[in-house]
C-alpha positions as CSV (number, residue, x, y, z in Angstrom):
1,M,3.1,9.8,-0.1
2,P,3.3,6.9,2.3
3,D,6.5,5.9,3.9
4,S,7.9,3.4,1.4
5,E,10.7,1.4,0.0
6,I,11.4,1.8,-3.9
7,V,11.3,-1.8,-5.2
8,G,12.5,-0.9,-8.9
9,R,10.7,-2.6,-11.9
10,L,7.2,-3.6,-10.9
11,A,5.0,-6.2,-12.6
12,V,1.4,-5.1,-12.2
13,L,-1.2,-7.9,-12.5
14,I,-4.8,-7.0,-12.0
15,D,-7.6,-9.4,-11.6
16,A,-10.6,-7.5,-13.4
17,D,-13.1,-9.6,-11.7
18,N,-12.1,-8.3,-8.3
19,A,-10.8,-4.9,-8.9
20,P,-12.9,-1.7,-8.9
21,R,-12.5,-0.1,-12.2
22,T,-13.3,3.4,-11.0
23,A,-10.3,3.3,-8.7
24,M,-7.5,2.6,-11.4
25,R,-6.2,6.1,-11.8
26,A,-5.7,6.3,-8.1
27,V,-4.1,2.8,-7.9
28,M,-1.5,3.4,-10.7
29,A,-0.7,6.8,-9.2
30,E,0.0,4.9,-5.9
31,I,2.1,2.1,-7.6
32,A,4.5,4.7,-9.0
33,V,5.4,5.5,-5.4
34,Y,7.0,1.9,-4.9
35,G,8.7,1.8,-8.3
36,T,8.5,1.7,-12.1
37,P,5.5,-0.5,-13.5
38,T,7.2,-1.9,-16.6
39,V,4.6,-4.6,-17.1
40,K,0.9,-3.6,-16.7
41,R,-1.6,-6.4,-17.4
42,I,-5.2,-6.9,-16.6
43,Y,-7.0,-10.4,-16.8
44,G,-10.7,-11.0,-17.7
45,D,-13.2,-12.3,-20.2
46,W,-13.1,-9.3,-22.5
47,T,-16.0,-10.8,-24.7
48,T,-18.6,-10.2,-21.9
49,P,-20.7,-7.0,-22.3
50,N,-20.1,-5.7,-18.7
51,M,-16.2,-5.5,-19.6
52,A,-16.9,-2.8,-22.1
53,T,-16.7,0.0,-19.5
54,W,-12.8,-1.0,-18.8
55,K,-11.8,0.2,-22.3
56,P,-11.2,3.9,-21.7
57,I,-9.5,3.1,-18.1
58,L,-7.1,0.7,-20.0
59,L,-6.3,3.2,-22.7
60,E,-5.8,6.0,-20.1
61,N,-3.4,3.9,-18.0
62,A,-1.6,1.9,-20.9
63,I,-2.7,-1.5,-19.2
64,T,-2.7,-4.4,-21.4
65,P,-5.7,-6.6,-21.5
66,I,-5.4,-10.3,-21.3
67,Q,-7.9,-12.5,-22.7
68,Q,-9.2,-15.5,-20.7
69,Y,-12.4,-17.1,-21.3
70,S,-14.9,-18.3,-18.8
71,Y,-14.8,-22.0,-19.5
72,T,-17.4,-22.9,-16.8
73,T,-20.1,-20.6,-15.4
74,G,-19.6,-19.5,-11.8
75,K,-15.9,-20.0,-11.9
76,N,-13.2,-17.3,-11.8
77,S,-11.1,-18.4,-14.7
78,T,-8.9,-15.3,-14.7
79,D,-6.9,-16.5,-11.7
80,S,-5.0,-19.3,-13.5
81,A,-4.0,-17.0,-16.3
82,M,-2.6,-14.4,-13.9
83,I,-0.9,-17.0,-11.9
84,I,0.9,-18.5,-15.0
85,D,2.0,-15.1,-16.3
86,A,3.3,-14.3,-12.8
87,M,5.5,-17.3,-12.7
88,D,6.7,-16.6,-16.3
89,L,7.7,-13.2,-15.2
90,L,9.5,-14.6,-12.2
91,Y,11.5,-17.1,-14.2
92,N,12.4,-14.7,-17.0
93,N,13.6,-12.2,-14.1
94,Q,11.9,-9.4,-15.8
95,C,11.0,-7.5,-12.6
96,D,12.0,-6.8,-9.2
97,G,8.7,-7.0,-7.5
98,F,5.0,-7.6,-8.1
99,V,1.7,-5.7,-7.5
100,L,-1.4,-8.0,-7.2
101,V,-4.5,-6.0,-7.5
102,S,-7.5,-8.2,-6.2
103,S,-9.3,-8.9,-3.2
104,D,-9.4,-12.6,-4.0
105,S,-7.7,-15.0,-1.5
106,D,-6.8,-17.5,-4.3
107,F,-3.8,-15.5,-5.1
108,T,-2.4,-16.1,-1.4
109,R,-0.2,-19.1,-2.8
110,L,1.2,-16.8,-5.5
111,A,2.1,-14.1,-3.3
112,T,3.8,-16.6,-0.9
113,R,5.8,-18.2,-3.8
114,L,7.0,-14.8,-5.3
115,R,8.3,-14.0,-1.9
116,E,10.1,-17.2,-1.5
117,A,11.8,-16.5,-4.6
118,G,13.0,-13.2,-3.2
119,K,10.6,-10.8,-5.0
120,K,8.8,-8.0,-3.2
121,V,5.0,-8.4,-3.3
122,I,2.6,-5.4,-2.9
123,G,-1.2,-6.4,-2.7
124,M,-3.9,-4.1,-3.4
125,G,-7.5,-4.7,-2.5
126,E,-10.7,-3.7,-0.8
127,R,-11.0,-4.0,2.8
128,K,-13.1,-7.4,2.3
129,T,-9.8,-9.0,1.3
130,P,-9.4,-12.1,3.3
131,A,-6.6,-11.9,5.8
132,P,-4.5,-14.8,4.3
133,F,-4.0,-12.9,1.3
134,I,-3.0,-9.7,3.2
135,V,-0.4,-11.4,5.4
136,A,1.0,-13.3,2.3
137,C,2.2,-9.8,1.0
138,D,5.2,-7.7,2.1
139,K,2.9,-4.8,1.9
140,F,-1.1,-4.6,1.4
141,I,-2.8,-1.3,0.7
142,Y,-6.6,-0.9,0.8
143,I,-8.0,0.7,-2.3
144,E,-10.6,2.5,-0.1
145,V,-7.5,4.5,1.4
146,I,-6.2,5.3,-2.0
147,R,-9.6,6.6,-3.2
148,A,-10.1,8.8,-0.1
149,H,-6.5,10.1,-0.6
150,Q,-7.3,11.0,-4.3
151,A,-10.6,12.8,-3.4
152,Q,-8.8,14.7,-0.7
153,D,-6.1,16.0,-2.9
154,E,-8.6,17.1,-5.5
155,E,-10.6,19.1,-3.1
156,E,-7.3,20.7,-1.5
157,P,-6.9,23.4,-4.2
158,E,-10.5,24.7,-3.4
159,A,-9.7,24.6,0.4
160,K,-6.5,26.6,-0.1
161,S,-8.5,29.4,-1.9
162,A,-11.1,29.4,0.9
163,P,-10.6,31.1,4.1
164,K,-11.2,27.9,6.1
165,P,-8.3,25.7,7.2
166,A,-7.1,22.9,4.6
167,R,-9.0,19.6,4.6
168,R,-6.0,17.6,5.5
169,V,-5.4,19.5,8.6
170,S,-8.9,19.3,9.9
171,S,-9.0,15.6,9.0
172,E,-5.9,14.8,11.2
173,A,-7.2,16.9,14.0
174,A,-10.3,14.9,13.9
175,I,-8.3,11.7,14.2
176,N,-6.3,13.0,17.1
177,A,-9.6,13.9,18.9
178,Q,-10.7,10.1,18.6
179,G,-7.3,8.9,19.1
180,V,-5.4,6.2,17.3
181,P,-6.3,2.7,18.2
182,Q,-4.5,1.3,21.2
183,A,-3.7,-1.9,19.4
184,V,-1.8,0.3,16.9
185,V,0.0,2.2,19.7
186,D,0.9,-1.1,21.5
187,M,2.2,-2.6,18.1
188,I,4.5,0.6,17.5
189,A,5.7,0.4,21.2
190,D,6.4,-3.4,20.9
191,S,8.3,-3.0,17.6
192,L,10.2,0.1,19.0
193,S,11.4,-2.0,21.9
194,M,12.7,-4.7,19.7
195,I,15.2,-2.3,17.7
196,A,15.8,0.4,20.2
197,D,19.3,1.1,21.2
198,E,20.7,1.3,24.7
199,D,19.1,4.9,25.0
200,G,15.7,3.7,23.9
201,Y,15.9,5.5,20.6
202,A,15.3,3.8,17.1
203,F,15.3,5.1,13.6
204,M,11.8,5.9,12.3
205,G,12.6,4.2,8.7
206,E,13.6,1.1,10.5
207,L,10.6,1.1,12.6
208,G,8.4,1.6,9.6
209,N,10.0,-1.5,7.8
210,L,9.4,-3.6,11.0
211,L,5.7,-2.6,11.2
212,L,5.1,-3.6,7.6
213,R,6.7,-7.1,8.3
214,K,4.5,-7.5,11.2
215,Q,1.2,-6.2,9.7
216,P,1.1,-5.9,5.7
217,D,-1.8,-3.8,5.7
218,F,-0.4,-1.2,8.1
219,D,-0.6,2.3,6.5
220,P,-0.7,5.7,8.4
221,R,-3.4,6.7,5.9
222,N,-5.8,4.3,7.3
223,Y,-5.8,6.7,10.5
224,G,-5.8,9.8,8.6
225,F,-2.1,10.6,8.4
226,Q,0.2,10.8,5.4
227,K,3.4,9.8,7.2
228,L,4.2,7.4,10.0
229,T,6.3,10.5,11.6
230,Q,2.8,12.5,11.7
231,L,1.0,9.6,13.4
232,V,3.7,8.9,15.9
233,K,3.9,12.8,16.9
234,S,0.2,12.8,17.5
235,L,0.9,10.3,20.3
236,D,1.9,11.7,23.6
237,R,3.6,8.4,24.3
238,F,6.5,8.8,22.1
239,E,9.4,11.3,22.1
240,I,10.8,12.4,18.6
241,D,14.4,13.4,18.1
242,A,15.1,15.0,14.7
243,R,18.9,14.7,14.2
244,P,20.8,16.7,11.6
245,T,22.9,15.2,8.8
246,S,25.5,16.3,6.5
247,N,22.8,17.6,4.2
248,P,21.3,20.8,5.8
249,H,17.9,20.0,4.4
250,T,17.8,16.5,5.6
251,K,17.3,15.2,9.1
252,H,17.1,11.7,10.5
253,V,14.0,11.2,12.8
254,Y,14.5,9.0,15.8
255,L,11.9,8.2,18.4
256,R,11.7,6.6,22.0
257,D,9.0,5.3,24.1
258,R,8.5,7.4,27.2
259,E,7.0,4.5,29.0
260,S,9.9,2.2,28.2
261,Q,12.5,1.5,31.0
262,F,15.5,2.1,28.5
């Protein structure tokens, strides 16, 4: 499970023209991490033959199909229906946040408007998603990362019964050998310096929130780690301090930049 903030009631709006149908189970499982999907709708022209394969997926995930006819050839008419529904949900105050599943930059203005109204916006799309839509969201998650994580989890039971190490451990070791991109290390260090106390330490949870505000598609799983803490621990640059709390089973994790002149 990624480091995340629980939003509450979520409206999940899916652009069927720009969402991979084979990833829906993994997408819905990921959404549950951030809140309760009280509204689940998918938009497309369901009269066309190529949409027939969506049916078992919609039934399995209890997603409501919304019909939108293609009035003009070559135009993606599902955008307008999805935008209208999003604004209706916003004005009726039926949710605390929105999940927009699409790789289409046409939803950039919608994401911006929802955030202006104080709603959390989580975007989900493929790596081909244009940058304007990504940065318009509070958080953006690549579907390729979700699918890879699902495949890894499905293989782990077999790995545990085998004499070789678990897949997740070997995957992280491979990433460590290659190194996390320097741009990511620099972003962590810069963000840490902005929120560090007089001793140079900052709370890991606060750092994670700041990283997402800076770069909505930041996700430790992009680099092979399940948690931000795991990613930071793999970097020699940062010092970790796990501080006890009143709960003996819970610790608050703080970190400090070894290269900082705190």
